[in-house]
C-alpha positions as CSV (number, residue, x, y, z in Angstrom):
1,M,-0.8,-11.0,-8.2
2,A,-0.7,-8.0,-5.5
3,L,-3.8,-5.4,-4.6
4,T,-2.7,-2.0,-4.1
5,Q,-5.2,1.0,-3.6
6,Q,-5.6,3.6,-6.0
7,L,-6.7,6.7,-6.4
8,A,-8.0,9.4,-9.1
9,R,-8.4,12.8,-9.0
10,V,-11.3,14.1,-11.4
11,S,-13.4,17.0,-12.0
12,P,-17.1,16.9,-11.9
13,Q,-17.3,17.5,-16.0
14,Y,-15.1,14.6,-16.3
15,L,-17.6,11.7,-14.1
16,A,-20.7,13.5,-16.1
17,Q,-18.6,12.7,-19.7
18,C,-17.7,8.8,-18.2
19,R,-20.4,8.5,-17.1
20,A,-22.8,9.8,-20.7
21,A,-19.9,6.9,-22.5
22,A,-20.7,4.3,-20.2
23,E,-24.5,4.8,-21.7
24,V,-24.0,4.8,-25.1
25,A,-20.8,2.4,-25.3
26,H,-22.9,-1.4,-26.2
27,D,-20.2,-2.8,-23.5
28,G,-20.9,0.2,-21.3
29,D,-17.1,1.5,-21.3
30,P,-17.0,4.4,-20.2
31,G,-13.8,5.4,-21.6
32,W,-12.2,6.0,-18.2
33,D,-8.8,7.3,-18.7
34,P,-7.6,10.6,-16.0
35,P,-4.5,12.2,-16.4
36,A,-1.6,9.9,-14.9
37,E,-0.4,13.0,-13.3
38,D,-4.3,12.6,-11.7
39,T,-3.6,9.1,-10.5
40,V,-2.1,7.1,-7.9
41,D,-0.8,3.7,-6.3
42,L,-0.4,3.9,-2.8
43,D,0.4,0.0,-2.7
44,W,-0.5,-1.2,0.4
45,A,0.6,1.3,3.0
46,I,-2.2,3.1,4.0
47,W,-3.6,-0.6,5.0
48,G,-0.7,-0.8,7.1
49,L,-0.7,2.0,8.5
50,I,-5.1,1.8,9.6
51,C,-3.4,-2.0,11.0
52,F,-1.2,-0.4,12.8
53,C,-3.1,2.3,14.4
54,Q,-5.3,0.5,15.2
55,R,-3.3,-2.2,17.1
56,M,-1.8,0.5,19.1
57,R,-5.6,1.6,19.9
58,I,-4.7,5.0,18.2
59,E,-7.1,7.7,19.8
60,G,-8.9,10.4,17.6
61,P,-9.5,10.9,13.6
62,C,-6.5,8.9,13.0
63,V,-8.3,5.9,11.3
64,Q,-11.7,7.8,10.3
65,V,-9.9,9.7,7.9
66,L,-7.2,7.2,6.6
67,K,-10.0,5.0,6.8
68,R,-11.6,7.7,4.5
69,S,-9.1,8.6,2.5
70,I,-8.8,4.8,0.7
71,S,-12.5,4.1,0.6
72,G,-14.6,7.3,-0.2
73,D,-18.2,7.8,0.7
74,P,-21.5,6.1,0.7
75,G,-23.0,6.6,-2.6
76,G,-21.8,8.9,-5.2
77,D,-23.6,7.9,-8.1
78,V,-20.5,6.1,-10.0
79,E,-21.7,2.8,-11.2
80,F,-20.6,3.2,-14.3
81,L,-17.3,2.4,-13.2
82,D,-17.9,-1.1,-12.4
83,H,-16.5,-1.9,-15.4
84,P,-13.3,-4.6,-16.2
85,E,-11.5,-1.4,-18.4
86,V,-12.0,0.4,-14.1
87,Y,-10.8,-2.3,-12.3
88,D,-10.4,-5.7,-11.9
89,G,-13.2,-6.5,-10.4
90,F,-11.5,-8.5,-7.1
91,D,-12.6,-5.9,-4.7
92,S,-15.0,-3.3,-4.2
93,P,-16.3,-0.8,-7.4
94,P,-14.8,2.6,-6.7
95,A,-16.3,5.0,-4.9
96,L,-16.5,8.7,-4.5
97,L,-15.1,11.2,-2.3
98,A,-17.2,14.6,-3.8
99,P,-14.9,17.5,-4.4
100,A,-16.1,19.1,-0.4
101,A,-14.8,15.6,0.8
102,A,-12.1,15.5,-0.7
103,A,-11.0,19.2,0.7
104,E,-12.4,18.0,3.8
105,V,-10.2,14.9,4.2
106,A,-7.6,17.1,3.3
107,R,-7.6,18.9,5.7
108,G,-8.2,15.9,7.9
109,L,-4.6,14.6,6.6
110,A,-3.4,17.4,7.0
111,A,-4.2,17.6,10.5
112,L,-2.3,14.5,11.3
113,D,1.3,14.3,12.7
114,I,2.5,11.1,11.1
115,G,6.1,11.2,13.0
116,E,3.5,11.9,16.2
117,V,1.1,8.7,15.3
118,L,4.6,6.4,14.5
119,T,6.1,7.2,18.2
120,C,5.3,3.9,18.8
121,L,6.1,2.0,16.5
122,P,8.7,-0.7,16.9
123,V,12.5,-0.3,16.4
124,N,13.0,-4.3,15.7
125,D,12.0,-4.4,11.6
126,V,9.9,-7.5,11.9
127,E,8.6,-6.7,15.0
128,A,7.5,-2.9,13.2
129,A,6.6,-5.4,10.1
130,E,3.9,-7.4,12.0
131,A,2.2,-4.1,13.8
132,C,1.6,-3.0,10.8
133,G,0.3,-6.6,9.6
134,F,2.8,-6.9,6.9
135,R,4.6,-10.6,6.9
136,G,8.0,-10.4,5.1
137,F,8.4,-7.1,4.9
138,D,11.5,-6.7,4.1
139,G,13.4,-3.7,6.4
140,H,11.6,-1.2,9.0
141,P,8.8,-0.1,7.4
142,R,8.7,3.6,8.6
143,E,9.8,5.1,5.9
144,Y,7.5,3.4,3.2
145,L,4.8,3.9,5.6
146,V,5.6,7.9,6.0
147,G,6.3,8.4,2.1
148,H,3.3,7.0,1.0
149,F,1.4,9.0,3.9
150,V,2.8,12.0,2.8
151,L,2.0,11.9,-1.0
152,L,-1.3,10.6,0.1
153,R,-1.9,13.8,1.6
154,S,-0.1,15.7,-1.1
155,F,-2.1,14.4,-3.2
156,Y,-5.4,15.0,-1.2
157,L,-4.6,18.6,-1.1
158,I,-4.0,19.1,-4.6
159,A,-7.4,17.7,-4.9
160,G,-8.8,20.3,-2.5
161,Q,-7.2,23.0,-3.9
162,R,-8.0,22.4,-7.7
163,G,-12.2,21.4,-6.5
164,L,-11.1,18.0,-7.9
165,A,-13.4,15.1,-6.5
166,V,-11.2,11.9,-5.9
167,L,-12.2,7.8,-6.6
168,T,-11.0,5.5,-4.7
169,W,-10.8,1.4,-5.4
170,T,-8.8,-1.6,-5.4
171,D,-6.8,-3.2,-8.1
């Protein structure tokens, strides 16, 4: 079973609804079921992008904003989502980026030039994959990284525009 990075855009009202459901359910089930258009599976692309940036010692806010986008912020009062109906329990429970934090991350991602970040990505397929921590990757990872970064940036842009929180977890 492969682990992948999951994100969901939700309103504070939806979180309150799930919290209330968890409080009354005999098994603590929060009734977590955000709309499919407000969820995204980033596979493991952003982990590889972070690994690459760290290995290449890319300076600036790149690594910080990428990490925050998939790790959330400390706290957040979402312990009620620590439930098997939400995630498989293999990694840390879901973490929250409140609407203002999600908008801040959206601005940070918008400011990143992914082409510039990947200028030193090796041309050789195997070397490029290894630079990202991808063992056994088939082909060159550039398109994979760019595509998932664009998806991440768009996801957060919409969250910021709609005033939504973002939940992050690994499943």
